[in-house]
Backbone as CSV, one residue per row, in Angstrom:
resi,resn,N_x,N_y,N_z,CA_x,CA_y,CA_z,C_x,C_y,C_z
1,MET,-73.777,-71.330,101.878,-72.992,-72.329,102.582,-71.963,-71.707,103.511
2,THR,-71.462,-70.536,103.186,-70.406,-69.938,104.003,-70.916,-69.454,105.363
3,ASP,-72.245,-69.413,105.565,-72.803,-69.039,106.861,-72.831,-70.211,107.838
4,ILE,-72.544,-71.416,107.364,-72.571,-72.600,108.215,-71.336,-72.605,109.119
5,LEU,-71.595,-72.735,110.431,-70.519,-72.744,111.424,-70.068,-74.160,111.771
6,SER,-71.015,-75.107,111.815,-70.672,-76.496,112.120,-71.799,-77.404,111.648
7,THR,-71.473,-78.694,111.472,-72.473,-79.665,111.034,-72.302,-80.973,111.787
8,ARG,-73.385,-81.746,111.780,-73.345,-83.104,112.321,-74.127,-83.993,111.372
9,LEU,-73.516,-85.079,110.923,-74.158,-86.047,110.046,-74.398,-87.329,110.821
10,LEU,-75.632,-87.801,110.798,-75.986,-89.075,111.401,-76.329,-90.024,110.268
11,VAL,-75.696,-91.177,110.243,-75.908,-92.171,109.194,-76.373,-93.462,109.856
12,ALA,-77.527,-93.972,109.411,-78.088,-95.190,110.002,-77.358,-96.416,109.468
13,SER,-76.116,-96.576,109.902,-75.300,-97.717,109.493,-74.046,-97.764,110.351
14,ALA,-73.548,-98.961,110.564,-72.265,-99.127,111.241,-71.178,-99.510,110.245
15,ARG,-71.548,-99.620,108.969,-70.580,-100.018,107.939,-69.717,-98.826,107.537
16,GLN,-68.425,-99.020,107.572,-67.460,-97.972,107.215,-67.708,-97.446,105.801
17,GLU,-68.076,-98.326,104.880,-68.314,-97.918,103.483,-69.477,-96.941,103.389
18,ASP,-70.537,-97.173,104.166,-71.702,-96.281,104.154,-71.351,-94.917,104.731
19,LEU,-70.584,-94.923,105.818,-70.173,-93.654,106.429,-69.297,-92.869,105.458
20,HIS,-68.395,-93.541,104.800,-67.509,-92.874,103.837,-68.317,-92.308,102.665
21,ALA,-69.289,-93.067,102.154,-70.113,-92.588,101.037,-70.914,-91.346,101.436
22,ALA,-71.510,-91.362,102.626,-72.278,-90.210,103.090,-71.368,-88.994,103.273
23,TRP,-70.187,-89.213,103.864,-69.249,-88.116,104.100,-68.755,-87.516,102.790
24,SER,-68.403,-88.364,101.838,-67.905,-87.881,100.543,-68.955,-87.051,99.818
25,THR,-70.194,-87.518,99.843,-71.287,-86.794,99.192,-71.516,-85.445,99.874
26,PHE,-71.509,-85.443,101.191,-71.704,-84.204,101.942,-70.584,-83.208,101.677
27,ARG,-69.338,-83.672,101.716,-68.207,-82.769,101.485,-68.242,-82.182,100.077
28,ALA,-68.655,-82.957,99.101,-68.770,-82.445,97.734,-69.823,-81.340,97.670
29,ALA,-70.920,-81.498,98.403,-71.976,-80.482,98.403,-71.529,-79.202,99.105
30,MET,-70.642,-79.317,100.088,-70.162,-78.143,100.829,-69.148,-77.326,100.032
31,GLY,-68.576,-77.896,98.991,-67.597,-77.165,98.193,-66.352,-76.844,99.001
32,SER,-65.853,-75.637,98.833,-64.601,-75.266,99.498,-64.795,-74.846,100.955
33,HIS,-66.050,-74.653,101.392,-66.293,-74.262,102.781,-66.060,-75.465,103.695
34,ASP,-65.193,-75.315,104.672,-64.797,-76.420,105.538,-65.159,-76.113,106.981
35,ALA,-66.436,-76.291,107.330,-66.890,-76.064,108.703,-66.548,-77.285,109.559
36,PRO,-66.298,-77.103,110.849,-66.097,-78.249,111.728,-67.319,-79.167,111.660
37,SER,-67.084,-80.462,111.538,-68.178,-81.412,111.358,-67.937,-82.682,112.154
38,THR,-69.046,-83.346,112.498,-69.004,-84.630,113.169,-69.804,-85.628,112.342
39,LEU,-69.266,-86.817,112.152,-69.934,-87.905,111.438,-70.148,-89.044,112.419
40,LEU,-71.415,-89.490,112.550,-71.733,-90.558,113.490,-72.530,-91.658,112.808
41,GLY,-72.179,-92.897,113.071,-72.995,-94.032,112.671,-73.953,-94.350,113.809
42,VAL,-75.240,-94.464,113.499,-76.264,-94.734,114.513,-77.072,-95.957,114.098
43,THR,-77.827,-96.516,115.031,-78.601,-97.713,114.718,-79.899,-97.403,114.000
44,VAL,-80.528,-96.284,114.319,-81.818,-95.945,113.712,-82.019,-94.431,113.770
45,LEU,-82.761,-93.910,112.789,-83.141,-92.494,112.788,-84.656,-92.386,112.951
46,GLY,-85.176,-91.184,112.958,-86.557,-90.935,113.363,-87.670,-91.414,112.451
47,TYR,-87.431,-91.586,111.154,-88.487,-91.951,110.220,-88.178,-93.285,109.558
48,PRO,-89.204,-94.076,109.261,-88.973,-95.350,108.565,-88.221,-95.118,107.248
49,GLY,-87.165,-95.869,107.029,-86.399,-95.745,105.798,-85.408,-94.597,105.767
50,GLN,-85.382,-93.764,106.797,-84.442,-92.638,106.828,-83.031,-93.165,107.034
51,LEU,-82.114,-92.751,106.156,-80.746,-93.237,106.225,-79.754,-92.188,106.710
52,VAL,-80.047,-90.903,106.446,-79.107,-89.831,106.795,-79.881,-88.665,107.393
53,GLU,-79.279,-88.056,108.392,-79.795,-86.809,108.951,-78.625,-85.831,109.026
54,ILE,-78.865,-84.600,108.590,-77.820,-83.573,108.628,-78.312,-82.415,109.482
55,GLU,-77.525,-82.063,110.472,-77.813,-80.912,111.324,-76.749,-79.862,111.043
56,ALA,-77.179,-78.629,110.832,-76.227,-77.549,110.569,-76.542,-76.363,111.472
57,LEU,-75.493,-75.753,111.981,-75.607,-74.522,112.760,-75.029,-73.404,111.918
58,ALA,-75.831,-72.367,111.700,-75.390,-71.255,110.853,-75.664,-69.949,111.562
59,ALA,-74.938,-68.932,111.156,-75.135,-67.581,111.690,-74.939,-66.583,110.557
60,ILE,-75.842,-65.633,110.529,-75.724,-64.548,109.552,-75.483,-63.268,110.349
61,LEU,-74.316,-62.696,110.171,-73.956,-61.483,110.885,-74.544,-60.265,110.192
62,PRO,-75.006,-59.292,110.975,-75.530,-58.075,110.349,-74.441,-57.339,109.579
63,SER,-74.816,-56.768,108.455,-73.807,-56.064,107.656,-73.789,-54.578,107.929
């Protein structure tokens, strides 16, 4: 998780409660790592029944 530089969450809902539930669940999964993130409510996602999409940008630096 610490390799994640930024994230974007898309939630197929305009309801504040749904956005908050998705955000809370995502933040719990990220633990203490706090990457810059964007949360967006959208009207529809790419697959039937899809409610959430998470995009993450990560980088692994050579050691």
